C-alpha positions, 0 to 999 in steps of 0.5 A, a space after each residue: 211209252 217212247 221207243 228208240 232204235 239204236 244201231 250200235 250195240 257194245 255189249 249184248 243182253 237185256 236190262 229192265 230197271 229204272 233210269 239213272 241220269 248222269 249229267 255233266 257237272 260244271 264247277 267254277 274254278 273260283 279264279 282270283 288274283 293272289 298276293 306274293 304272300 299267298 304264292 307258296 300256299 297256292 303252289 303247295 295246294 297244287 302239289 297236294 292236288 297232284 299227289 291226291 289225283 295220282 294216288 287215286 289213279 295209281 290202282 286204276 293205271 295198273 289195270 288200264 292203259 287209259 288211266 296209266 296215261 292219265 297218271 303220267 299226264 297228271 304228273 307231267 313236269 311241263 304241266 306242273 311248271 306251266 301251273 307254277 309259272 302262272 301262280 308265280 308270275 301272273 299272281 293266279 290262284 291254283 285253280 285259275 292257273 290249272 284251267 288256263 294251262 288246261 285250256 292251252 293244252 287242249 288247244 295245242 292238242 286239237 291243233 296238231 296234224 296227228 290224229 292221236 295227239 288231237 284225241 289226247 285233248 279229251 285226256 287232258 280235260 279229264 285230268 284237269 277236272 280231276 285235279 280241279 276237284 282235288 283242289 276244291 276238296 270235292 268228291 266228284 261221284 256222279 253215282 253216289 246217289 245210286 242205291 238200287 240197280 238202274 240203267 245209266 243214261 249219259 251223254 258219254 262217260 269218261 274213264 274217271 266216271 266209270 272208275 267210281 261205279 258199283 257195277 253191281 248196281 249197273 243194270 245197263 248203259 245207254 250213251 248219246 255219243 261214243 262207238 263200240 270201241 269207246 271206254 264205256 263200251 269196253 267196260 260194259 263188254 268186260 263186266 257183261 253189262 248190256 250197252 247201247 252207244 251213240 243213241 243221239 239226243 236223249 238226255 232231255 227226254 228222260 229223268 231219273 226213276 222212269 221205268 225203262 227196258 234196254 234191249 241190247 240184243 236187238 238195238 231198242 230202248 223203251 221208256 215207261 214201257 206198257 205192262 205187256 211189253 215189260 212182262 215180255 222182256 222179263 221173260 226174255 231176260 229170265 230166259 237169257 239168265 238161265 241160259 248163262 247159268 246153264 252155260 257156266 255150269 257146263 264149264 267143266 266139260 272138255 274144250 272140244 268140237 262135235 268132231 273132237 278137235 281140241 282147243 283151249 280157253 284161257 283168261 287175260 289178267 293183270 294181277 294174282 287177284 285177277 286170277 282168283 276171279 278168273 278161276 271162278 269161270 273154269 279157265 284152262 290157264 292164263 294166256 296173258 298175264 300183264 306185268 305192268 301192275 308191279 311197276 306201276 304200283 311201285 315208287 321204284 323198279 320192283 326188285 327181283 324178290 318183289 317180282 318173284 313173289 308175285 309170279 310165284 303166287 300167280 302160278 301157284 294159284 293156277 295149281 298146274 295150269 299154264 301161266 303166260 307171262 308178258 314181259 314188261 309192256 310200258 312206255 309211250 303213253 304208259 309212264 312211271 313216276 320214277 322213270 323219265 321217258 322221252 317225249 314222243 309224237 306217236 307213243 304207239 310206235 315208240 320207245 316201249 315194250 321189248 324195245 325199252 327192255 332190250 335198251 335197259 338189259 339191267 332192268 330186263 334181266 331182273 324180270 327174266 330172273 324172277 320169272 325163271 325162279 317162279 317157273 320152278 313152282 308151276 308151268 310158266 311161259 315167257 311172252 315178249 311183246 311188240 316184236 318186229 324182228 328175228 334180231 330182237 327175239 335172239 337178243 332177248 333169248 340171249 339175255 334169258 340164257 345169261 340169266 339161266 347161267 346165273 341161276 345155275 351158278 347159284 344152284 337156284 332151281 327153274 324150268 330148264 325147258 321154259 318156253 318163250 314166245 312172241 306177240 304178233 301184233 305188228 305187220 312186220 311180225 306177220 310178214 316174218 311169221 315163218 322166220 319167227 316161228 322157226 325161233 319161237 316156241 309159240 305165237 299169241 296174236 294181239 288183235 287190238 294192236 295188230 288191227 290198228 297197225 294193219 289198218 292204220 287206224 287209231 282204235 282210241 280215236 272216235 273220228 276214225 273208230 268206224 274204220 277200226 274192224 278186225 273183220 277187215 279182210 286184211 286183218 283176217 288174212 294176216 291172222 290166217 297167215 300167222 296161224 298157218 306159219 305157226 303150224 308149219 313149224 310145229 308151234 301153237 298159235 293163240 290169241 290174247 286180243 279182244 277179238 278172241 272173245 268176239 262171239 261172231 269171230 270165234 268160230 271163224 278163228 277156230 276154223 283158221 286153226 287157232 289153238 288158244 283163245 285168251 280173253 276177259 274171264 267172264 267170256 270164257 264159258 260162253 265161248 267154250 259153249 259156243 264152240 263145243 256146238 260146232 263142227 271143226 270141219 264145217 268151221 274150216 270150210 267157213 274160214 276158207 270162204 271168209 278169206 276169199 271175201 274182199 270187204 267187211 260187209 261180205 265177211 259179215 254177210 257170210 257169217 250171218 248167213 252161217 249163223 242162220 243156217 246153224 240155228 235152222 239146224 
């Protein structure tokens, strides 16, 4: 038996299954010189490969910003012109032209001073690989031979890799590289799959078919375990499964603490089909409905009727429960085939979200009218992303009032009292929280962006990923300040970032006064179960103590001590 202790746990749980090793494949691009007569054929081959790759990426892009960036990059005009130029002037075949261009892009990205742009080199490699396989007609699926449940062991897994998984067969993940904010970590957490990352050299020690145990509760990986250890872990896994089943069966119980304080558990979704899935977990509403899928799955800006149909279906599925619709959050690193965005050095700080919408009121009004019309069929709230000023909020609401006037004139019904709120995800919104709360009907804290903006840390950059931590005192104080400002003005404060489903954070957040927790649907039942065991009065005291701490370590030590004391009680 071999044993590894691994510190980085991305997703908790136990996995007992044979190993399934995923090794990186190396495919030669078949470089060759072509004749003048072959140029048109090679250009057409590349165009076909781009079309195939973008078609594959489109449904993925609608639900994941990483694939959205890949979809945009695969269709980048500069990339196409560079490849076409090498085919035309250098007589290279499509594969050689693609790989030379890719190498140039990678070198360019890696040489940039900006950390965000340097990390785009990995995206370029993944997109180039997808295009190369499309050119060669290869169906690159490293999981094609996976017929039964297994623990996947890999150096790392790209977004394109995970897109081909049958998650029903994935018992667990363990990767040599990566951190808890890596793509595979996020996938594992969302799917509820045990995952250990950053394990170090491992691939040379394992082979497909070897029995293994992955303990993502305590950070251990056992290869070919002894029978007694195997039996111990089977009992632990069964006990954990029974607890999970019991927790999900309690989903119908009220969302309230032991001393009667109420809270709300909601889901983050990206389409009506996501809502159908989320309802299985007895959610109390949708705290974040991403509308990007309507735009990214189209070859044109979706019409009012197309949007109205989708929003009406979504709110009807909820059968009276609240639907919070986030207006279009696109731009920067999430592009559209039919609209040219400006080139930007830092897309996260650029032309995106409400900035784009206010700059294009013709597009924004179409979406607002569609949402208003759907509000006649259920409970809908409108949420504006990336707000940084009172002026933006007033301008957005003025456009909304114009849409209301148009609908009234046409005698088209809508909810006259529809609420409008903002996502608090920038330091500017935090500092203006009192002023914004006086104008907004609700707040929803987007911790993913708020954390990276407060800490000046790109959450997608593995070189600084360790510094990205929502338990940082500055982030916790920003959250607490936002909640207090909301309550001072009589409005609710929710959260729709990943932090809202973090088992270490939820008690602390409730103690700060958070009203609504919106998360991946499969986390909903557990978070409700966890908070129902707590006393709100005790959590308030915990929050007060946590906000006095000035290091992440002090915060985590406090939470660990509180957890230990709770378990003893």
